VOBA-1610 file (N, C-alpha, C; in pm, whole numbers, padded with zeros to 5 digits, always signed):
BEGIN
Met-01849+02098-00086Met-01963+02039-00018Met-01946+01896-00010Glu-02023+01849+00119Glu-02010+01716+00144Glu-02087+01634+00041Leu-02061+01506+00002Leu-02128+01424-00087Leu-02272+01403-00048Ser-02298+01393+00091Ser-02426+01356+00131Ser-02513+01480+00115Lys-02483+01594+00113Lys-02548+01723+00098Lys-02578+01737-00048Ile-02485+01687-00129Ile-02507+01698-00281Ile-02612+01584-00316Lys-02622+01478-00255Lys-02720+01383-00294Lys-02840+01428-00237Glu-02865+01493-00127Glu-02992+01556-00097Glu-03040+01655-00197Ile-02953+01735-00250Ile-02996+01822-00357Ile-03034+01759-00468Ala-02951+01646-00512Ala-03001+01574-00627Ala-03145+01508-00621Lys-03178+01477-00487Lys-03308+01411-00457Lys-03414+01507-00492Lys-03387+01640-00458Lys-03483+01750-00454Lys-03515+01779-00603His-03431+01743-00680His-03444+01762-00835His-03499+01639-00896Gly-03518+01527-00828Gly-03574+01402-00874Gly-03481+01326-00943Leu-03355+01339-00898Leu-03237+01255-00941Leu-03207+01143-00852Lys-03157+01026-00910Lys-03124+00922-00838Lys-02974+00916-00815Pro-02910+00949-00697Pro-02761+00967-00699Pro-02696+00834-00728Gly-02746+00714-00675Gly-02684+00582-00713Gly-02540+00594-00682Arg-02454+00548-00779Arg-02320+00535-00761Arg-02245+00642-00826Leu-02293+00750-00870Leu-02246+00851-00937Leu-02123+00925-00860Thr-02011+00947-00928Thr-01919+01032-00861Thr-01959+01166-00831Lys-01887+01246-00736Lys-01928+01379-00712Lys-01943+01467-00840Ala-01858+01458-00918Ala-01854+01536-01049Ala-01990+01503-01139Glu-01997+01368-01145Glu-02126+01335-01230Glu-02244+01375-01174Leu-02248+01375-01037Leu-02372+01419-00978Leu-02396+01569-00970Val-02296+01635-00954Val-02320+01788-00971Val-02340+01822-01101Arg-02279+01757-01198Arg-02332+01775-01349Arg-02464+01767-01381Ser-02528+01656-01316Ser-02654+01623-01333Ser-02750+01722-01259Ile-02712+01767-01164Ile-02780+01887-01091Ile-02784+02004-01167Gln-02671+02038-01215Gln-02641+02157-01304Gln-02736+02142-01428His-02743+02024-01482His-02826+02014-01615His-02986+02037-01573Ala-03021+01958-01457Ala-03165+01968-01407Ala-03202+02109-01373Glu-03115+02194-01332Glu-03140+02331-01303Glu-03133+02423-01439Gly-03098+02367-01552Gly-03092+02429-01677Gly-02961+02527-01676Asn-02853+02473-01626Asn-02715+02546-01629Asn-02628+02444-01704Gln-02508+02515-01743Gln-02405+02422-01809Gln-02368+02316-01713Ser-02351+02189-01770Ser-02306+02076-01699Ser-02144+02091-01696Cys-02086+02159-01624Cys-01953+02189-01642Cys-01865+02166-01522Phe-01908+02119-01423Phe-01831+02097-01283Phe-01718+02024-01306Gly-01593+02079-01261Gly-01473+01995-01262Gly-01398+01985-01388Ile-01433+02060-01500Ile-01375+02030-01622Ile-01255+02121-01643Gly-01233+02210-01547Gly-01112+02285-01552Gly-01151+02421-01607Ser-01259+02469-01633Ser-01276+02597-01698Ser-01362+02711-01608Ser-01358+02685-01475Ser-01440+02770-01400Ser-01383+02923-01405Ala-01286+02940-01440Ala-01217+03072-01444Ala-01275+03142-01574Met-01319+03057-01666Met-01357+03142-01787Met-01518+03093-01821Cys-01594+03022-01730Cys-01719+03003-01744Cys-01819+03109-01745Gly-01785+03197-01666Gly-01868+03325-01652Gly-01976+03303-01542Gln-02000+03203-01486Gln-02093+03162-01390Gln-02046+03194-01259Thr-02014+03322-01233Thr-01954+03351-01091Thr-02050+03336-00997Ala-02185+03339-00986Ala-02276+03304-00884Ala-02307+03163-00866Cys-02230+03070-00935Cys-02253+02922-00937Cys-02251+02859-00794Thr-02339+02777-00741Thr-02314+02736-00613Thr-02214+02641-00626Trp-02160+02589-00715Trp-02047+02491-00718Trp-01903+02540-00754Arg-01913+02667-00782Arg-01773+02750-00806Arg-01657+02702-00724Glu-01661+02719-00595Glu-01549+02702-00524Glu-01497+02559-00524Asp-01600+02459-00505Asp-01579+02316-00514Asp-01522+02262-00655Cys-01568+02353-00753Cys-01535+02307-00889Cys-01385+02340-00918Gln-01344+02460-00853Gln-01203+02502-00865Gln-01116+02403-00793Leu-01170+02362-00669Leu-01083+02270-00594Leu-01066+02131-00662Tyr-01197+02090-00712Tyr-01185+01966-00767Tyr-01100+01947-00893Ser-01107+02043-00966Ser-01026+02032-01099Ser-00888+02090-01078Gly-00840+02126-00974Gly-00716+02163-00945Gly-00657+02309-00998Glu-00781+02381-01028Glu-00767+02523-01067Glu-00721+02614-00971Pro-00633+02716-00984Pro-00598+02817-00878Pro-00736+02875-00832Phe-00748+02894-00703Phe-00877+02962-00660Phe-00873+03104-00680Cys-00997+03124-00751Cys-01035+03282-00778Cys-01160+03295-00732Lys-01184+03359-00610Lys-01298+03404-00584Lys-01363+03516-00656Ala-01501+03474-00682Ala-01580+03573-00764Ala-01584+03728-00695Thr-01582+03826-00766Thr-01594+03967-00711Thr-01727+04014-00741
//
């Protein structure tokens, strides 16, 4: 997902994107939504959040092998 779209989502949650990195911004959104703040830490295959909005980007960002949720 493009950073501009992520910033729009952040603003909808009352967050100020400022100069946060993509990972920091997504983690802030995850936290605001009441989810684990785990984007890009390399554990998407084990996190169990198969319906996560960020799953595909997370795997790409952290360099994990891509594993589409079933």
